[in-house]
C-alpha positions in Angstrom: -19.6 -76.4 -82.1 -17.7 -79.6 -81.7 -15.4 -81.6 -84.0 -16.8 -85.2 -83.8 -15.0 -88.3 -85.1 -17.2 -91.2 -86.1 -15.7 -94.7 -86.4 -17.7 -97.5 -88.0 -16.9 -100.9 -89.4 -19.0 -100.2 -92.5 -19.7 -97.1 -94.6 -22.7 -95.0 -93.4 -24.7 -93.7 -96.3 -28.3 -93.0 -97.2 -28.8 -96.0 -99.5 -25.9 -98.3 -98.5 -28.2 -101.3 -98.1 -27.8 -102.0 -94.3 -29.9 -100.5 -91.6 -27.0 -99.6 -89.3 -25.2 -97.6 -92.0 -28.3 -95.7 -93.0 -29.2 -94.9 -89.4 -25.7 -93.7 -88.6 -25.8 -91.4 -91.7 -29.0 -89.9 -90.5 -27.4 -89.2 -87.1 -24.4 -87.6 -88.8 -26.5 -85.6 -91.2 -28.5 -84.2 -88.2 -25.3 -83.2 -86.4 -23.9 -81.6 -89.5 -27.1 -79.5 -89.9 -26.7 -78.3 -86.3 -23.2 -77.0 -87.2 -20.9 -79.6 -85.9 -17.8 -80.6 -87.8 -17.6 -84.3 -88.7 -14.8 -86.7 -89.6 -15.4 -90.3 -90.5 -13.2 -93.4 -90.4 -14.8 -96.5 -92.0 -14.3 -99.6 -94.0 -15.7 -99.5 -97.6 -16.6 -102.1 -100.1 -15.9 -101.6 -103.8 -19.6 -101.2 -104.8 -20.0 -98.5 -102.1 -17.6 -96.1 -103.7 -20.6 -94.6 -105.6 -22.1 -93.5 -102.3 -18.9 -91.9 -100.9 -19.7 -88.4 -102.3 -22.9 -88.2 -100.2 -20.8 -88.9 -97.1 -18.1 -86.5 -98.0 -20.7 -83.7 -98.5 -21.4 -83.7 -94.7 -17.9 -84.4 -93.4 -14.7 -82.3 -93.2 -12.7 -85.4 -93.8 -13.4 -89.1 -94.7 -10.8 -91.8 -94.2 -11.7 -95.2 -95.7 -9.9 -98.6 -95.6 -10.8 -101.6 -97.7 -13.5 -103.9 -96.4 -12.2 -107.5 -96.1 -14.4 -108.5 -99.1 -12.4 -106.1 -101.2 -9.0 -107.6 -100.2 -7.3 -110.5 -101.9 -6.2 -113.7 -100.2 -7.8 -116.1 -97.7 -10.8 -114.6 -95.8 -9.3 -114.9 -92.3 -6.2 -113.0 -93.3 -8.2 -110.4 -95.2 -10.5 -109.9 -92.2 -7.5 -109.4 -89.8 -5.8 -107.0 -92.3 -8.9 -104.9 -92.9 -9.6 -104.5 -89.2 -6.0 -103.8 -88.4 -6.1 -101.0 -91.0 -9.2 -99.6 -89.4 -7.6 -99.5 -86.0 -4.3 -98.0 -87.3 -6.1 -95.3 -89.4 -8.3 -94.4 -86.4 -5.1 -94.0 -84.2 -3.5 -91.8 -86.8 -6.6 -89.6 -87.2 -6.9 -89.2 -83.4 -3.2 -88.1 -83.2 -3.3 -85.8 -86.2 -6.8 -84.1 -86.0 -7.4 -84.3 -82.2 -11.2 -84.3 -82.4 -13.3 -83.0 -79.4 -15.4 -86.1 -79.2 -15.5 -89.6 -80.7 -18.5 -91.7 -81.5 -18.0 -95.5 -82.1 -20.7 -97.6 -83.7 -21.3 -101.3 -82.9 -19.5 -103.7 -80.5 -17.4 -105.1 -83.3 -15.9 -101.7 -84.1 -15.4 -100.9 -80.4 -13.6 -104.3 -79.9 -11.1 -103.4 -82.7 -10.4 -100.1 -81.1 -10.2 -101.5 -77.6 -7.1 -100.1 -75.8 -6.8 -97.0 -77.9 -6.6 -93.8 -75.9 -9.8 -91.9 -76.8 -11.0 -88.4 -75.8 -14.5 -88.2 -74.4 -16.5 -90.7 -76.4 -19.9 -92.3 -76.9 -20.7 -95.8 -78.1 -23.9 -97.3 -79.6 -24.4 -101.0 -79.8 -26.6 -102.2 -82.6 -26.9 -105.6 -81.0 -26.3 -107.0 -77.5 -24.5 -110.1 -78.5 -24.8 -112.1 -75.3 -28.6 -111.6 -75.6 -28.6 -113.0 -79.1 -26.6 -116.0 -77.9 -28.9 -116.5 -75.0 -31.8 -116.9 -77.5 -29.6 -119.3 -79.6 -28.9 -121.4 -76.5 -32.6 -121.8 -75.9 -33.2 -123.0 -79.5 -30.2 -125.3 -79.9 -29.2 -128.8 -79.0 -26.0 -130.7 -78.7 -22.8 -129.2 -80.0 -24.6 -126.1 -81.4 -26.0 -125.4 -77.9 -22.6 -125.8 -76.2 -21.1 -123.4 -78.8 -23.8 -120.9 -78.2 -23.3 -121.2 -74.4 -19.5 -120.5 -74.8 -20.2 -117.5 -76.9 -22.9 -116.2 -74.5 -20.4 -116.5 -71.5 -17.7 -114.7 -73.4 -19.9 -111.9 -74.6 -21.5 -111.4 -71.2 -18.0 -110.8 -69.8 -16.4 -109.0 -72.7 -19.2 -106.6 -73.8 -19.4 -104.7 -70.4 -15.6 -104.4 -70.5 -16.0 -102.5 -73.8 -19.0 -100.4 -72.5 -17.1 -99.2 -69.4 -14.5 -97.4 -71.6 -17.0 -94.9 -72.9 -18.5 -91.8 -71.3 -21.9 -92.1 -72.9 -23.8 -95.3 -73.9 -26.4 -95.2 -76.6 -29.0 -98.0 -76.8 -30.6 -98.6 -80.2 -33.9 -99.7 -78.7 -35.8 -99.7 -75.4 -35.2 -103.4 -75.1 -31.4 -102.9 -75.4 -31.5 -100.0 -73.0 -32.9 -102.3 -70.3 -30.2 -104.8 -71.0 -27.4 -102.1 -70.8 -28.7 -100.4 -67.7 -27.5 -102.9 -65.0 -24.0 -102.6 -66.4 -23.6 -98.8 -66.3 -21.3 -97.3 -63.9 -21.0 -93.5 -64.1 -21.9 -93.4 -67.8 -24.9 -91.6 -69.3 -27.3 -94.0 -70.9 -29.5 -92.7 -73.7 -31.9 -94.1 -76.2 -30.8 -93.3 -79.8 -32.9 -95.7 -82.0 -32.9 -96.3 -85.7 -35.1 -94.1 -87.7 -37.5 -95.4 -90.4 -35.9 -95.7 -93.8 -39.2 -95.8 -95.5 -41.9 -93.1 -95.6 -45.5 -93.5 -96.8 -45.9 -92.0 -100.3 -49.1 -92.4 -102.3 -47.1 -92.2 -105.6 -45.1 -95.4 -104.9 -46.3 -98.1 -107.3 -46.4 -101.5 -105.8 -43.9 -104.1 -107.1 -46.8 -106.5 -107.7 -50.5 -105.8 -107.8 -52.0 -109.3 -107.6 -52.6 -110.6 -104.1 -53.0 -111.2 -101.3 -49.2 -110.8 -100.8 -47.0 -111.7 -97.9 -43.6 -109.9 -97.9 -40.4 -110.6 -95.9 -37.5 -108.3 -96.3 -34.0 -109.0 -95.1 -30.4 -109.5 -96.1 -30.5 -113.2 -97.0 -26.8 -113.7 -96.3 -27.5 -113.5 -92.6 -28.1 -116.7 -90.6 -30.9 -115.3 -88.5 -32.9 -114.2 -91.6 -32.3 -117.6 -93.3 -33.4 -119.6 -90.2 -36.5 -117.4 -89.7 -37.5 -117.8 -93.4 -36.9 -121.6 -93.4 -39.0 -121.9 -90.2 -41.8 -120.0 -91.8 -41.7 -122.1 -95.0 -41.4 -125.4 -93.1 -43.9 -124.8 -90.3 -46.2 -122.0 -91.2 -46.7 -121.5 -94.9 -48.7 -124.7 -95.6 -51.4 -123.7 -93.1 -51.7 -120.2 -94.7 -52.0 -121.7 -98.2 -54.6 -124.2 -97.0 -56.7 -121.3 -95.6 -56.1 -118.7 -98.3 -54.8 -120.6 -101.4 -54.3 -117.5 -103.6 -51.7 -116.1 -101.2 -48.3 -115.3 -102.6 -45.0 -115.0 -100.6 -42.2 -112.7 -101.6 -38.8 -113.2 -99.9 -36.9 -109.9 -100.7 -33.3 -109.4 -100.0 -29.8 -109.7 -101.3 -27.7 -112.8 -101.6 -30.2 -115.6 -100.9 -28.3 -118.9 -100.5 -29.1 -121.9 -102.6 -31.3 -123.4 -99.8 -33.6 -120.4 -100.0 -33.6 -120.2 -103.8 -34.5 -123.8 -103.9 -37.7 -123.1 -102.0 -39.0 -120.8 -104.7 -41.6 -122.3 -107.0 -39.9 -123.3 -110.3 -42.0 -120.8 -112.3 -40.9 -117.9 -110.1 -37.3 -118.8 -109.2 -35.7 -115.8 -110.8 -38.8 -113.7 -111.8 -37.7 -110.6 -109.8 -34.0 -111.0 -109.8 -32.2 -107.6 -109.7 -35.5 -105.8 -110.4 -38.0 -103.7 -108.6 -41.0 -105.2 -110.4 -41.8 -108.6 -111.5 -43.5 -109.8 -114.7 -46.7 -111.0 -113.1 -48.2 -112.6 -116.2 -45.2 -114.9 -116.7 -44.5 -115.5 -113.0 -48.0 -116.6 -112.2 -48.6 -118.6 -115.3 -48.0 -121.9 -113.6 -49.6 -121.0 -110.3 -46.4 -119.9 -108.5 -46.8 -118.9 -104.9 -43.2 -118.4 -103.4 -40.9 -115.9 -105.0 -37.3 -115.2 -104.1 -36.3 -111.9 -105.6 -32.6 -111.5 -104.6 -31.3 -107.9 -104.5 -33.8 -105.1 -105.5 -32.9 -101.5 -106.1 -35.8 -100.1 -104.2 -37.6 -101.7 -101.2 -40.5 -99.2 -101.1 -42.5 -100.8 -103.9 -42.3 -104.1 -102.0 -43.6 -102.7 -98.8 -46.3 -101.0 -100.9 -47.2 -104.4 -102.4 -47.6 -106.2 -99.1 -51.0 -107.1 -97.8 -49.3 -108.3 -94.7 -45.6 -108.1 -93.7 -44.2 -111.1 -91.9 -41.1 -111.2 -89.7 -40.7 -114.8 -88.5 -37.3 -114.3 -86.8 -36.4 -116.9 -84.2 -33.4 -114.9 -82.8 -33.4 -111.1 -82.9 -32.2 -108.1 -80.9 -31.4 -104.4 -81.3 -34.0 -102.9 -83.6 -35.4 -104.6 -86.7 -35.4 -102.0 -89.4 -37.6 -104.2 -91.6 -40.4 -104.2 -89.0 -40.1 -100.5 -88.3 -40.2 -99.7 -92.1 -43.3 -101.9 -92.7 -45.1 -100.2 -89.8 -44.0 -96.7 -91.0 -45.5 -97.5 -94.4 -48.8 -98.5 -92.8 -48.5 -102.2 -93.5 -49.9 -104.6 -90.9 -47.2 -106.8 -89.4 -47.2 -110.3 -88.0 -44.0 -111.1 -86.1 -42.5 -113.3 -83.5 -42.2 -111.8 -80.0 -38.4 -111.3 -80.3 -38.9 -109.0 -83.3 -40.7 -106.7 -80.9 -37.8 -106.6 -78.4 -36.5 -103.3 -79.8 -39.7 -101.6 -80.8 -41.6 -102.2 -77.6 -44.9 -101.9 -79.5 -48.2 -103.2 -78.0 -49.1 -106.6 -79.5 -52.7 -106.7 -80.7 -52.7 -103.0 -81.2 -49.7 -101.9 -83.2 -48.8 -105.4 -84.6 -49.6 -109.0 -84.1 -47.1 -111.3 -82.4 -47.1 -115.1 -82.4 -44.4 -117.7 -81.5 -45.8 -121.0 -82.6 -46.5 -122.1 -86.1 -50.2 -122.5 -85.6 -50.6 -119.0 -84.0 -48.4 -117.3 -86.5 -50.4 -118.8 -89.4 -53.6 -117.9 -87.6 -52.6 -114.3 -87.2 -51.7 -114.0 -90.8 -54.9 -115.6 -92.0 -56.9 -113.4 -89.8 -55.4 -110.3 -91.4 -55.7 -111.7 -94.9 -59.4 -112.3 -94.4 -60.3 -109.1 -92.6 -59.6 -105.8 -94.4 -60.8 -103.7 -91.5 -58.4 -105.4 -89.1 -55.5 -104.8 -91.6 -56.4 -101.2 -91.8 -56.7 -100.8 -88.0 -53.4 -102.5 -87.2 -51.6 -100.8 -90.1 -52.8 -97.3 -89.0 -52.0 -97.9 -85.3 -48.5 -99.2 -86.2 -47.8 -96.2 -88.4 -48.9 -93.7 -85.7 -46.7 -95.6 -83.1 -43.6 -95.2 -85.3 -44.3 -91.6 -86.0 -44.7 -90.7 -82.3 -41.9 -92.8 -80.9 -39.1 -92.9 -83.5 -38.4 -89.3 -84.6 -34.7 -89.1 -85.3 -34.5 -85.3 -84.8 -35.9 -85.6 -81.3 -33.4 -88.3 -80.5 -30.4 -86.3 -81.8 -31.6 -83.3 -79.8 -31.6 -85.4 -76.6 -28.1 -86.7 -77.3 -26.6 -83.3 -78.2 -28.2 -81.6 -75.1 -26.8 -84.4 -72.9 -23.3 -83.9 -74.3 -23.5 -80.1 -73.9 -24.9 -80.2 -70.4 -22.1 -82.6 -69.3 -19.6 -80.4 -71.1 -18.4 -83.4 -73.1 -18.5 -81.2 -76.3 -17.7 -77.5 -76.6 
């Protein structure tokens, strides 16, 4: 069995609150169960200390450095210091422990390690950054468009430079695999997707029972989530309310900015803050229809409460965990086409896709009015996830590739 060093810019843990960290933990856990020895180098935030024990339970050694948010001083200096500590700690661990194999997660992490002498190694990108910028160029004007074009040009040059330093490339989605393939030289290229974080469980009580309910889930500190939600509120929401006036919208995710909080109805502005369930009687007393929950401890009750899950992202790549989890829970999904880039599901069968406000609203209204259509789309989406995104099968393919190529003992 091999001694594998994992390096990641964040802490991987089962309930860490970001899809990349939860997915990487699942990968590490699967390799641990197969008998491999694991070491981890990662940055950690103060509130993540409580999850450290779960990571230590599957690793021989865990080395952490402070996340830039945990460091004092100006943000730019804290950022540089945090990443320099990550690079320095990784170099020290490589020298002292001499692992058989190294796995690096995300382009950002790989960029920080660029130039270090690694043993045989694999790399998984959670986003192809030039592809995200390409989408941004198409949606921008003026200075914002020029800025996105510069970023796209840089990433399209720099990212392949990073990829070429690894023996095995791992794509997080079928869409990303197709983007990576033309840039491969002699590397192996495998699909190692995210796995669903949610599983259907009849015992899960919904966060709210009144409906019909639309639910969006996402970290609301991220620009892509903010812009998608604002587009939905500005361009789509009024048409849905006009057709189905009793509909309620729940925007679920940590750190919503003021511009998102301000869009909640006054009666519901903080109804679900830091809670899994809302007080329906008080929240609906004044006819509230838009709810911004902020952070919730458990997302499962919110997926369970959704009549329809909406993903109105205008820019997306990699694999959208929120869409995968909704489908895994059997919830019918309406999403923009870019949200299906990673999943590669069949529109109209596994989910509905729409890219204009009118069509997006129409797709949502159709599902809200047709229980049979909701059941059909929800069941087909759930079966698709079960068949295509089994983490154990993906880990087996990766491990067997490494063994056959004699990249691990």
